[in-house]
N, C-alpha and C positions, 0 to 999 in steps of 0.2 A: 272766324270773321270773314265776311264776303270781300272779295278782291274787286277793286274798281279797275276795269280795263283802261278807262280814260286816264287814270292816274299813273299807269305803268309807263316807264320810259319807252320812247319810240324804238321799234325793231324793224327788221326786214319784213316786207309784206310780199307774199307770193301770190301770183294770179293764175287762175285755172287756164286761161287762154294761152299762157306762155309755157305750159307743161309739155305740150306736144304740138308738132306741126300738122298732125293728122286730126281729122274731125271726129273725135271720140266723145262718147258720153261719160267716159271715165279715164283716169290715168292710172295704170297699174305698174308697180315696180317690185321686182324680185331682188331683195337687197341684202347684201352682206355687210355688216358693220364690224370692221376690224381695225380701223385707225384709232389711235389714242386721242386724236384731236376731236373736240366736240363739234357738233354741227353749229351753224349760226342760229342764234335765237330769232324766232320768226313767228308770224301768224299768216293768215291767208284768207282769200275770199271764197273758199270752198270748204266742204266737209271732207274728212278722211277717216278711214279706219285701218287698223293693221293687226295682223296676227303674228305673234312671235313663235317661230317654229323650232328654233334651237338656240342655245346659248343664253346669255343674260346681258342686258344693257341698262344704263341709267337714263331714265326719262325725267326731264325737269319741266314741270308744269307751273308757270308763273313763279319760277325760282325754287319750287319745292321738289326735291329729288325723290324718285321712286325706282326701285330695282325691279325690272320686269323680266320674267323668265319664260320658258317654253309653255305653250298652252294659254298664253294671255291674249285676250281680245281687247282692243282699245278703240274708242270713238272720240274724235276731236271736232269741236265746233269751229266754224270759220274764224272766230275772233280769239280762240285760245292762243296764248303765247307760250311757246315751248321750244325746247331743243333736246338733243340726246347725245350720249357719248357711250363708248364701250366701257363695260365693267372691267376694272383692272384685274379682277380675279378670273376673268373669262377671256380666252383668246379671240373669240369672235361670236357674233350673234347674227341670226338670220331672221328676216321678217318679210312678209308680203304686205305692201301698202297699196290701198285703193283710194284714190282721190276722186271726188265727184262734186258736181255743182249744187248750189242751193236749190235750183229749179228742179233737179232730179229728186232731191230729198223731199221737196214739197209735193211733187207729183206722186211719189211713192206712198206718202203718209197723209196727204191733205184730206183724202176722203174719210179718214178716221177722226177728223176734228183735231183737237189739241192733244190727243193722247200721246203722240210721239213728237210734238213740236214744242215741248216745254224745256228744251235744253238750255241751261244757263251758260253764259259766257265764261263763268268762273268755275264750272264743274267739269271734272275729268272723269269720263265714264270708262271703266275698265273692269274686267272680270277674268280670273283664272278659271278656265273651263276644266272641271274635273271629269265630266261625263265624256267618255271617249267617243261615243256615237255622235254627240253634238259637235265635238271638235272635228271629227272626220268629215261631217257634212259641210261645215263652214270651210274647211281646208279644200275640199273637193270643189266647192263653188268658186273659191278664189283661184284655184288652179285653172278652172274653166275660163275665168275672166282673163287670166294671164295668157291662155292659149288662143283666145278668140280674137278675131280681126275685124276691123271697123266697116265692114261692107253690108252685112245683114243687120241693119239698124233696128229692126223690130226685135229680133232675138237678143241683140246686145242690150237694149233697154229692158226687156223682160227679165233677162238673167240678172242684170244689175239690181233691179228693183226687188226681185225675189230675195237676192242675197242681203240687201239692206233690211228687209223685213225680218229675216232670220237673225241678223246681227242685233237688231233692236229687241226682238223677242228674247234673245239670250241675255242681253244686258239688263233688261227690265225684269227678267224672271217671271213674266206673266204666264209664259207657257214654255216648258222645257222642250227643246228640239228633240230630246231623246224620246219623246212620246211618238215621234214619227215612226212609221212601221218599216222604213227602208232598212233591210238587214245590214249589219256592220260589214259582213263579208262582201256584200255587193258594193258598198261604198268604197272599200279598199280595192276591190278588183277594178272598178271603173277608174279609180285614180291611177292605178298602175297601167291601165290601158292607154293613158295619155302619153306614155313614154314611147319613143319612136321604135325601139327594138321590139316592143310588144304589139303596137298596132300594125306594124309591117307584117308580123307573123300571122296576125289575124285571129280567127275564131278558135283554133286549137290552143293558142296561147291564152285567150280569155278563159276558156274552160279550165286550163291547168291552173291559172292564177286563182280562179274562183274556188276550185276544189269541189265543184259540183258536177253533176251530169249535165249534158247538153240540154236535155229536156227541162230540167229544173232551172237552169240558167235562163233558158228561153222564157219560161213562165214568169220568172221574177222580173226580167227586163220588160216584158209586156205589161206586167202589173204596175211597175213603178215608173217606167220611162215611155210606155206606149210605143215601143219599137223592139224589134228583134235584136239579139246580140250582133248579128252581121250589120244591121242598119246602124247600130250604135258605133261600131268600129268604122264603118264607111264615113260616118259623119266626122269622126276625128281625122281620118285620112284626108277628107276634103278640106278641112280647116288647114291642115299642113300644106295641101296643094295651093290654097289661096295665098298663104304666106309666101310660098316659093314663087308664085306667079307675080306677086306685087313687089317682092324684094330682091329677086334675082332675074337673070336673063336665061336661065336654064330652059332647054327645050321642053315642051309639054310632055312628050313621051317619056323623058327622063324623070320629070316630076311625078308622073303617074306611077311609074315603076318603083321609084324611090318610096312612094307613099304606101306601096303594097298592092297596087292594082296590077294584075298580070294580063288583063285584057283592056286594051286602049279604048275600044268602042264602048265597053261597059263603063269605064271611067268618064268618057264624054257624056254618056247618057245620064249617069248619076249627077254629074256636075251641072248639066243643063236643067235637070229636074229641080235641083235645089236653088240654083242662082239665075235661072231663066235666061241664060246666055252661054255661049261656048267659052272654054278657057281662054282662048286668044282674045275674044272680044272683052272678056272680063279684065284681062291684063292690060289691054289698051286703054280702057276706060279708067281703071284704077290708077295707072301710071300718069294719065292725063291730069287726074286730080292731085296726085301727090307731088308731081314734079313740074307743074305749070306755074309755080310761084316764082 
């Protein structure tokens, strides 16, 4: 029987504008659920999806409990009423949660008509992803959203919308993401390269993790990412540098060397090419935005 949202008792309502003080197109949380206390029952004015990466927890949707385990993808409508709590049989659960506005959802799918806009308020969309390649792709995209910072707005929106399309494709089973030709070994290697100990070491580490020759790795990176392995690594390093510039007062030279750049002039040249300004100007402008309130 269909649930009437209007007949459900009042609950806490969360607002997207209150999730973060920064001007983001999404809000991303890397979350460990370990407390025995349940979360507050709530709904919100935004969409959200989450991936369960380890452990199990109990998700209550309009009062109906479901046990969700590793490899589960869930999408929630703005008006869905829900809460969650730790499974007593499991010490902890880990999930990555991405919240995004109704406007972003409509922009991502509006050109397709109603094919993706038919979500009902009383419908809980979730799927246990059995295909490893599909899971690794979604996990890699969510990790990228976690790592990315809110200054390159074009890339931020593009990455988010691409991820949303892949989420919906997976849930609707219209087209398996496993049909994509990106090799699983490459997805795993690129995910590992987001770890600081790996991107600092650079190309040699990328080759070792991939388990392929440098020539083969280079061909695959060009085919699937339109960039060389070194360009891919430097992009990750520059993201790290952006975060350090906006969240710390560390000297630029220390940030560059910590990120894995051994040549300061090279770091400046790459940074200016990507962000169209020097690191110091970037820091000054970013901090003026973040701390002027």
